[in-house]
DSSP file (Angstrom, degrees, kcal/mol; ACC not computed):
  #  RESIDUE AA STRUCTURE BP1 BP2  ACC     N-H-->O    O-->H-N    N-H-->O    O-->H-N    TCO  KAPPA ALPHA  PHI   PSI    X-CA   Y-CA   Z-CA
    1    1 A X              0   0    0      0, 0.0     2,-0.1     0, 0.0     3,-0.1   0.000 360.0 360.0 360.0 133.6  -30.5   97.6   12.9
    2    2 A X        -     0   0    0      1,-0.1     2,-0.1     2,-0.1     5,-0.0  -0.436 360.0 -95.6 -79.5 151.8  -27.2   97.5   11.1
    3    3 A X    >>  -     0   0    0      1,-0.1     4,-1.1    -2,-0.1     3,-0.6  -0.439  29.1-134.5 -63.4 134.7  -24.8   94.6   11.3
    4    4 A X  H 3> S+     0   0    0      1,-0.2     4,-1.6     2,-0.2     3,-0.3   0.843 102.2  60.4 -63.3 -35.4  -22.1   95.3   14.0
    5    5 A X  H 3> S+     0   0    0      1,-0.2     4,-1.0     2,-0.2    -1,-0.2   0.831 101.0  54.9 -65.4 -30.8  -19.3   94.0   11.7
    6    6 A X  H <4 S+     0   0    0     -3,-0.6    -1,-0.2     1,-0.2    -2,-0.2   0.864 107.4  49.8 -67.8 -34.6  -20.1   96.7    9.1
    7    7 A X  H  < S+     0   0    0     -4,-1.1    -2,-0.2    -3,-0.3    -1,-0.2   0.823 111.4  48.9 -71.4 -31.2  -19.8   99.4   11.8
    8    8 A X  H  < S+     0   0    0     -4,-1.6    -1,-0.2     2,-0.0    -2,-0.2   0.642  87.7 107.2 -83.0 -15.5  -16.4   98.0   12.9
    9    9 A X     <  -     0   0    0     -4,-1.0     2,-0.2    -5,-0.2    -3,-0.0  -0.411  44.6-176.1 -69.0 136.4  -15.0   97.8    9.4
   10   10 A X     >  +     0   0    0     -2,-0.1     4,-2.8     1,-0.1     5,-0.2  -0.632  10.7 167.5-130.2  72.1  -12.4  100.5    8.5
   11   11 A X  H  > S+     0   0    0      1,-0.2     4,-2.3    -2,-0.2     5,-0.2   0.835  75.5  50.0 -62.4 -34.3  -11.7   99.9    4.9
   12   12 A X  H  > S+     0   0    0      2,-0.2     4,-2.6     1,-0.2    -1,-0.2   0.922 113.8  44.5 -71.7 -42.6   -9.8  103.1    4.3
   13   13 A X  H  > S+     0   0    0      2,-0.2     4,-2.7     1,-0.2    -2,-0.2   0.903 113.6  51.4 -65.3 -41.0   -7.5  102.6    7.3
   14   14 A X  H  X S+     0   0    0     -4,-2.8     4,-2.5     2,-0.2    -2,-0.2   0.911 112.1  46.4 -63.0 -41.9   -7.0   98.9    6.3
   15   15 A X  H  X S+     0   0    0     -4,-2.3     4,-2.6    -5,-0.2     5,-0.2   0.926 112.0  50.8 -65.8 -44.1   -6.1  100.0    2.7
   16   16 A X  H  X S+     0   0    0     -4,-2.6     4,-2.2     1,-0.2    -2,-0.2   0.923 113.0  46.1 -58.2 -45.4   -3.8  102.7    4.0
   17   17 A X  H  X S+     0   0    0     -4,-2.7     4,-2.5     2,-0.2    -1,-0.2   0.902 111.7  51.1 -65.6 -41.6   -2.1  100.2    6.3
   18   18 A X  H  X S+     0   0    0     -4,-2.5     4,-2.0     2,-0.2    -2,-0.2   0.897 110.7  48.8 -63.4 -40.2   -1.8   97.6    3.6
   19   19 A X  H  X S+     0   0    0     -4,-2.6     4,-2.5     2,-0.2    -1,-0.2   0.905 110.6  51.2 -65.1 -41.5   -0.2  100.1    1.2
   20   20 A X  H  X S+     0   0    0     -4,-2.2     4,-2.4    -5,-0.2    -2,-0.2   0.931 111.2  47.3 -60.5 -46.1    2.2  101.1    4.0
   21   21 A X  H  X S+     0   0    0     -4,-2.5     4,-2.2     1,-0.2    -1,-0.2   0.855 111.1  51.6 -66.3 -35.0    3.3   97.5    4.6
   22   22 A X  H  X S+     0   0    0     -4,-2.0     4,-2.2     2,-0.2    -1,-0.2   0.920 110.5  48.4 -66.0 -43.1    3.7   96.9    0.9
   23   23 A X  H  X S+     0   0    0     -4,-2.5     4,-2.1     2,-0.2    -2,-0.2   0.899 110.5  51.5 -63.2 -40.7    5.9  100.0    0.6
   24   24 A X  H  X S+     0   0    0     -4,-2.4     4,-1.6     2,-0.2    -1,-0.2   0.907 109.5  49.6 -62.5 -42.7    7.9   98.8    3.6
   25   25 A X  H  X S+     0   0    0     -4,-2.2     4,-1.8     1,-0.2    -1,-0.2   0.887 108.9  53.1 -63.6 -38.3    8.4   95.4    1.9
   26   26 A X  H  X S+     0   0    0     -4,-2.2     4,-2.7     1,-0.2    -2,-0.2   0.888 103.9  56.1 -64.0 -38.9    9.5   97.1   -1.3
   27   27 A X  H  X S+     0   0    0     -4,-2.1     4,-2.3     1,-0.2    -1,-0.2   0.895 105.9  51.7 -59.0 -39.9   12.1   99.0    0.7
   28   28 A X  H  X S+     0   0    0     -4,-1.6     4,-2.2     2,-0.2    -1,-0.2   0.895 110.0  48.8 -63.2 -40.5   13.5   95.7    1.9
   29   29 A X  H  X S+     0   0    0     -4,-1.8     4,-2.6     2,-0.2    -2,-0.2   0.925 110.4  50.6 -64.8 -44.9   13.7   94.4   -1.7
   30   30 A X  H  X S+     0   0    0     -4,-2.7     4,-2.1     1,-0.2    -2,-0.2   0.905 110.8  48.8 -61.0 -42.1   15.4   97.6   -2.8
   31   31 A X  H  X S+     0   0    0     -4,-2.3     4,-2.4     2,-0.2    -1,-0.2   0.915 111.3  49.8 -64.1 -42.8   18.0   97.4   -0.1
   32   32 A X  H  X S+     0   0    0     -4,-2.2     4,-2.5     1,-0.2    -2,-0.2   0.892 109.6  51.9 -63.1 -39.0   18.6   93.7   -0.9
   33   33 A X  H  X S+     0   0    0     -4,-2.6     4,-2.3     2,-0.2    -1,-0.2   0.888 109.2  50.0 -64.7 -38.5   19.1   94.6   -4.6
   34   34 A X  H  X S+     0   0    0     -4,-2.1     4,-2.0     2,-0.2    -2,-0.2   0.921 112.3  47.1 -64.5 -43.5   21.6   97.3   -3.6
   35   35 A X  H  X S+     0   0    0     -4,-2.4     4,-2.4     2,-0.2    -2,-0.2   0.892 111.5  51.2 -65.1 -39.7   23.5   94.8   -1.5
   36   36 A X  H  X S+     0   0    0     -4,-2.5     4,-2.7     2,-0.2    -2,-0.2   0.904 108.3  51.8 -63.9 -41.4   23.4   92.2   -4.3
   37   37 A X  H  X S+     0   0    0     -4,-2.3     4,-2.2     2,-0.2    -1,-0.2   0.904 110.5  48.7 -61.8 -41.2   24.8   94.8   -6.8
   38   38 A X  H  X S+     0   0    0     -4,-2.0     4,-2.5     2,-0.2    -2,-0.2   0.922 112.1  48.5 -63.7 -43.9   27.7   95.5   -4.4
   39   39 A X  H  X S+     0   0    0     -4,-2.4     4,-2.4     1,-0.2    -2,-0.2   0.897 111.4  49.6 -64.6 -40.3   28.4   91.8   -3.9
   40   40 A X  H  X S+     0   0    0     -4,-2.7     4,-2.6     2,-0.2    -1,-0.2   0.889 110.6  50.7 -65.4 -38.5   28.3   91.2   -7.7
   41   41 A X  H  X S+     0   0    0     -4,-2.2     4,-2.4     2,-0.2    -2,-0.2   0.924 111.1  48.1 -63.9 -44.5   30.7   94.2   -8.2
   42   42 A X  H  X S+     0   0    0     -4,-2.5     4,-2.2     2,-0.2    -2,-0.2   0.899 111.8  50.1 -63.6 -40.5   33.1   92.8   -5.6
   43   43 A X  H  X S+     0   0    0     -4,-2.4     4,-2.4     2,-0.2    -2,-0.2   0.932 111.1  49.0 -62.5 -46.1   32.9   89.4   -7.2
   44   44 A X  H  X S+     0   0    0     -4,-2.6     4,-2.5     1,-0.2    -2,-0.2   0.888 109.8  51.8 -61.3 -40.3   33.6   90.8  -10.7
   45   45 A X  H  X S+     0   0    0     -4,-2.4     4,-2.0     2,-0.2    -1,-0.2   0.920 111.6  46.4 -62.1 -44.2   36.6   92.8   -9.3
   46   46 A X  H  X S+     0   0    0     -4,-2.2     4,-1.0     2,-0.2    -2,-0.2   0.877 111.5  52.0 -66.5 -37.4   38.1   89.7   -7.8
   47   47 A X  H  X S+     0   0    0     -4,-2.4     4,-0.8     1,-0.2     3,-0.4   0.919 110.4  47.7 -65.4 -43.6   37.5   87.7  -11.0
   48   48 A X  H >X S+     0   0    0     -4,-2.5     4,-0.6     1,-0.2     3,-0.5   0.876 111.0  51.6 -64.7 -37.0   39.3   90.4  -13.1
   49   49 A X  H 3X S+     0   0    0     -4,-2.0     4,-0.9     1,-0.2    -1,-0.2   0.701  98.5  68.6 -72.0 -18.8   42.2   90.5  -10.6
   50   50 A X  H 3X S+     0   0    0     -4,-1.0     4,-2.3    -3,-0.4    -1,-0.2   0.842  86.0  67.3 -70.1 -34.9   42.5   86.7  -10.8
   51   51 A X  H <X S+     0   0    0     -4,-0.8     4,-2.4    -3,-0.5    -1,-0.2   0.929 100.2  45.4 -55.4 -54.5   43.7   86.6  -14.4
   52   52 A X  H  X S+     0   0    0     -4,-0.6     4,-2.0     1,-0.2    -1,-0.2   0.845 111.9  53.9 -60.6 -32.5   47.1   88.3  -13.9
   53   53 A X  H  X S+     0   0    0     -4,-0.9     4,-2.0     2,-0.2    -1,-0.2   0.916 109.4  48.0 -66.0 -42.5   47.7   86.1  -10.8
   54   54 A X  H  X S+     0   0    0     -4,-2.3     4,-2.7     2,-0.2    -2,-0.2   0.913 108.5  54.2 -64.1 -42.7   47.1   83.0  -12.9
   55   55 A X  H  X S+     0   0    0     -4,-2.4     4,-2.3     1,-0.2    -1,-0.2   0.913 108.9  48.9 -59.2 -43.2   49.4   84.3  -15.7
   56   56 A X  H  X S+     0   0    0     -4,-2.0     4,-2.4     1,-0.2    -1,-0.2   0.901 111.6  49.3 -62.2 -40.6   52.2   84.7  -13.1
   57   57 A X  H  X S+     0   0    0     -4,-2.0     4,-2.5     2,-0.2    -2,-0.2   0.880 108.8  52.6 -67.2 -37.4   51.6   81.2  -11.8
   58   58 A X  H  X S+     0   0    0     -4,-2.7     4,-2.4     2,-0.2    -2,-0.2   0.930 110.9  47.7 -61.1 -45.6   51.7   79.8  -15.4
   59   59 A X  H  X S+     0   0    0     -4,-2.3     4,-1.9     1,-0.2    -2,-0.2   0.912 112.1  48.9 -61.7 -43.8   55.0   81.4  -15.9
   60   60 A X  H  X S+     0   0    0     -4,-2.4     4,-0.8     1,-0.2    -1,-0.2   0.895 111.7  49.2 -64.6 -39.7   56.4   80.1  -12.6
   61   61 A X  H ><>S+     0   0    0     -4,-2.5     5,-3.1     1,-0.2     3,-0.7   0.902 108.4  53.8 -65.4 -40.6   55.2   76.6  -13.4
   62   62 A X  H ><5S+     0   0    0     -4,-2.4     3,-1.6     1,-0.3    -2,-0.2   0.883 103.4  56.1 -62.5 -38.6   56.8   76.8  -16.9
   63   63 A X  H 3<5S+     0   0    0     -4,-1.9    -1,-0.3     1,-0.3    -2,-0.2   0.768 108.3  49.0 -63.8 -24.4   60.1   77.7  -15.3
   64   64 A X  T <<5S-     0   0    0     -4,-0.8    -1,-0.3    -3,-0.7    -2,-0.2   0.427 122.4-108.9 -91.5  -0.6   59.8   74.5  -13.3
   65   65 A X  T < 5S+     0   0    0     -3,-1.6     2,-0.2     1,-0.3    -3,-0.2   0.699  81.7 121.2  79.3  19.7   59.0   72.5  -16.4
   66   66 A X      < -     0   0    0     -5,-3.1     2,-0.5    -6,-0.1    -1,-0.3  -0.693  57.1-134.0-112.2 164.7   55.4   72.1  -15.3
   67   67 A X        -     0   0    0     -2,-0.2     2,-0.4    -3,-0.1    -9,-0.1  -0.984  13.8-144.2-122.7 127.7   52.1   73.1  -16.9
   68   68 A X        -     0   0    0     -2,-0.5   -10,-0.0   -10,-0.1    -6,-0.0  -0.723  25.4-115.0 -89.0 135.5   49.3   74.7  -15.0
   69   69 A X        -     0   0    0     -2,-0.4    -1,-0.1     1,-0.1     3,-0.0  -0.249  10.1-138.6 -65.2 158.4   45.8   73.8  -15.8
   70   70 A X  S    S+     0   0    0      1,-0.1    11,-2.6    10,-0.0     2,-0.3   0.254  84.4  55.0-101.4  11.9   43.5   76.5  -17.3
   71   71 A X  E     -A   80   0A   0      9,-0.2     2,-0.3     2,-0.0     9,-0.2  -0.996  60.1-179.6-145.3 140.2   40.5   75.4  -15.2
   72   72 A X  E     -A   79   0A   0      7,-2.9     7,-3.5    -2,-0.3     2,-0.6  -0.986  21.9-140.8-137.1 146.1   40.0   74.9  -11.5
   73   73 A X  E     +A   78   0A   0     -2,-0.3     2,-0.5     5,-0.2     5,-0.2  -0.952  26.0 174.9-104.9 121.6   37.1   73.9   -9.4
   74   74 A X  E >   -A   77   0A   0      3,-2.1     3,-2.0    -2,-0.6     2,-0.2  -0.955  59.2 -53.3-130.8 111.9   36.9   75.9   -6.2
   75   75 A X  T 3  S-     0   0    0     -2,-0.5     0, 0.0     1,-0.3     0, 0.0  -0.418 124.1 -14.9  58.9-123.8   34.0   75.4   -3.9
   76   76 A X  T 3  S+     0   0    0     -2,-0.2    16,-3.2    -3,-0.1     2,-0.4   0.134 121.4  91.3 -96.3  19.6   30.9   75.7   -6.0
   77   77 A X  E <   -AB  74  91A   0     -3,-2.0    -3,-2.1    14,-0.2     2,-0.6  -0.890  59.2-152.9-119.7 146.6   32.6   77.4   -8.9
   78   78 A X  E     -AB  73  90A   0     12,-2.8    12,-2.2    -2,-0.4     2,-0.5  -0.980  24.5-164.8-108.9 115.3   34.3   76.3  -12.1
   79   79 A X  E     -AB  72  89A   0     -7,-3.5    -7,-2.9    -2,-0.6     2,-0.3  -0.895   8.1-177.1-109.3 126.8   36.9   78.9  -12.9
   80   80 A X  E     -AB  71  88A   0      8,-2.6     8,-2.5    -2,-0.5     2,-0.4  -0.886  14.4-151.3-123.0 152.8   38.5   78.9  -16.4
   81   81 A X  E     - B   0  87A   0    -11,-2.6     6,-0.2    -2,-0.3     2,-0.1  -0.981  13.3-143.6-122.6 134.7   41.2   81.0  -18.0
   82   82 A X    >   -     0   0    0      4,-2.0     3,-2.1    -2,-0.4     6,-0.0  -0.259  41.7 -85.1 -86.2-177.8   41.3   81.9  -21.7
   83   83 A X  T 3  S+     0   0    0      1,-0.3    -1,-0.1     2,-0.1    -2,-0.0   0.716 130.6  51.0 -63.5 -20.1   44.5   82.1  -23.7
   84   84 A X  T 3  S-     0   0    0      2,-0.1    -1,-0.3     0, 0.0     3,-0.1   0.411 121.0-106.3 -95.0   1.1   44.9   85.8  -22.7
   85   85 A X    <   +     0   0    0     -3,-2.1     2,-0.5     1,-0.3   -30,-0.2   0.608  67.7 150.0  86.1  12.3   44.5   84.9  -19.0
   86   86 A X        -     0   0    0    -35,-0.1    -4,-2.0   -32,-0.1    -1,-0.3  -0.675  38.5-138.5 -81.0 128.3   41.0   86.4  -18.6
   87   87 A X  E     -B   81   0A   0     -2,-0.5     2,-0.3   -40,-0.4    -6,-0.2  -0.606  21.3-177.6 -89.7 145.6   39.1   84.5  -15.9
   88   88 A X  E     -B   80   0A   0     -8,-2.5    -8,-2.6    -2,-0.3     2,-0.4  -0.966   9.3-155.1-134.0 154.1   35.5   83.4  -16.1
   89   89 A X  E     -B   79   0A   0     -2,-0.3     2,-0.4   -10,-0.2   -10,-0.2  -0.994   7.5-172.3-135.4 136.8   33.5   81.6  -13.4
   90   90 A X  E     -B   78   0A   0    -12,-2.2   -12,-2.8    -2,-0.4     2,-0.3  -0.972  28.7-117.1-124.4 141.3   30.5   79.4  -13.6
   91   91 A X  E     -B   77   0A   0     -2,-0.4     2,-0.3   -14,-0.2   -14,-0.2  -0.596  27.6-135.9 -75.6 135.7   28.4   78.1  -10.8
   92   92 A X        -     0   0    0    -16,-3.2     3,-0.1    -2,-0.3    -1,-0.0  -0.663  26.4-104.3 -87.4 146.8   28.5   74.3  -10.4
   93   93 A X        -     0   0    0     -2,-0.3     2,-0.2     1,-0.1    -1,-0.1  -0.373  45.3 -91.8 -67.0 151.5   25.2   72.5   -9.7
   94   94 A X        +     0   0    0     -3,-0.0     2,-0.3    -2,-0.0    -1,-0.1  -0.454  63.2 154.6 -62.7 129.9   24.7   71.3   -6.2
   95   95 A X        -     0   0    0     -2,-0.2     2,-0.2    -3,-0.1    -3,-0.0  -0.986  44.5-104.3-155.4 152.6   25.9   67.8   -6.0
   96   96 A X        -     0   0    0     -2,-0.3     2,-0.1     1,-0.1     5,-0.0  -0.531  35.9-125.3 -77.7 146.3   27.2   65.5   -3.3
   97   97 A X    >>  -     0   0    0     -2,-0.2     3,-1.4     1,-0.1     4,-0.6  -0.447  25.2-108.2 -84.3 165.5   30.9   64.8   -3.2
   98   98 A X  H 3> S+     0   0    0      1,-0.3     4,-1.9     2,-0.2     3,-0.4   0.726 115.6  74.6 -66.2 -19.3   32.3   61.3   -3.3
   99   99 A X  H 3> S+     0   0    0      1,-0.2     4,-2.6     2,-0.2    -1,-0.3   0.843  87.5  61.5 -60.3 -32.0   33.2   61.8    0.4
  100  100 A X  H <> S+     0   0    0     -3,-1.4     4,-2.4     1,-0.2    -1,-0.2   0.909 103.9  48.3 -58.9 -42.3   29.5   61.4    1.1
  101  101 A X  H  X S+     0   0    0     -4,-0.6     4,-2.9    -3,-0.4     5,-0.2   0.889 109.7  52.1 -65.6 -39.7   29.8   57.8   -0.3
  102  102 A X  H  X S+     0   0    0     -4,-1.9     4,-2.5     2,-0.2    -2,-0.2   0.927 110.7  48.1 -61.0 -44.9   32.8   57.1    1.8
  103  103 A X  H  X S+     0   0    0     -4,-2.6     4,-2.3     2,-0.2    -2,-0.2   0.915 114.2  45.9 -62.4 -44.5   31.0   58.3    4.9
  104  104 A X  H  X S+     0   0    0     -4,-2.4     4,-2.1     2,-0.2    -2,-0.2   0.909 112.9  49.7 -66.6 -41.5   27.9   56.2    4.1
  105  105 A X  H  <>S+     0   0    0     -4,-2.9     5,-3.0     2,-0.2     4,-0.4   0.912 111.8  48.9 -62.9 -42.1   30.0   53.1    3.2
  106  106 A X  H ><5S+     0   0    0     -4,-2.5     3,-1.0    -5,-0.2    -1,-0.2   0.911 111.4  49.4 -63.0 -42.7   32.0   53.5    6.5
  107  107 A X  H 3<5S+     0   0    0     -4,-2.3    -1,-0.2     1,-0.3    -2,-0.2   0.844 110.4  51.1 -65.5 -33.6   28.7   53.8    8.4
  108  108 A X  T 3<5S-     0   0    0     -4,-2.1    -1,-0.3    -5,-0.1    -2,-0.2   0.497 118.8-112.3 -82.0  -3.5   27.3   50.7    6.7
  109  109 A X  T < 5       0   0    0     -3,-1.0    -3,-0.2    -4,-0.4    -2,-0.1   0.679 360.0 360.0  82.1  17.6   30.5   48.8    7.6
  110  110 A X      <       0   0    0     -5,-3.0    -4,-0.2    -6,-0.2    -5,-0.1   0.445 360.0 360.0 -82.2 360.0   31.7   48.5    4.1
């Protein structure tokens, strides 16, 4: 008498289903990659548009006798401008702000 589990086994159907699920997971990855490419393109467009805005602000500051910095920290980015006004952005590492220390000191009664 054959083992009952061997009779219940459906290796071809199981393989077919596993391949289908793998393909479905791949579709999700492809869609995420398309969305990421769109987001990167939008970020690049905004970064390129930033340079001329900075140049205008530099000119306006100069008319006031002030000097505008060529680097800014905005959120998790360090944004720099070169001598031609071309912007570049680098991600800053995750780090706590000094406000965290203020909050902890206040909570500790310091």
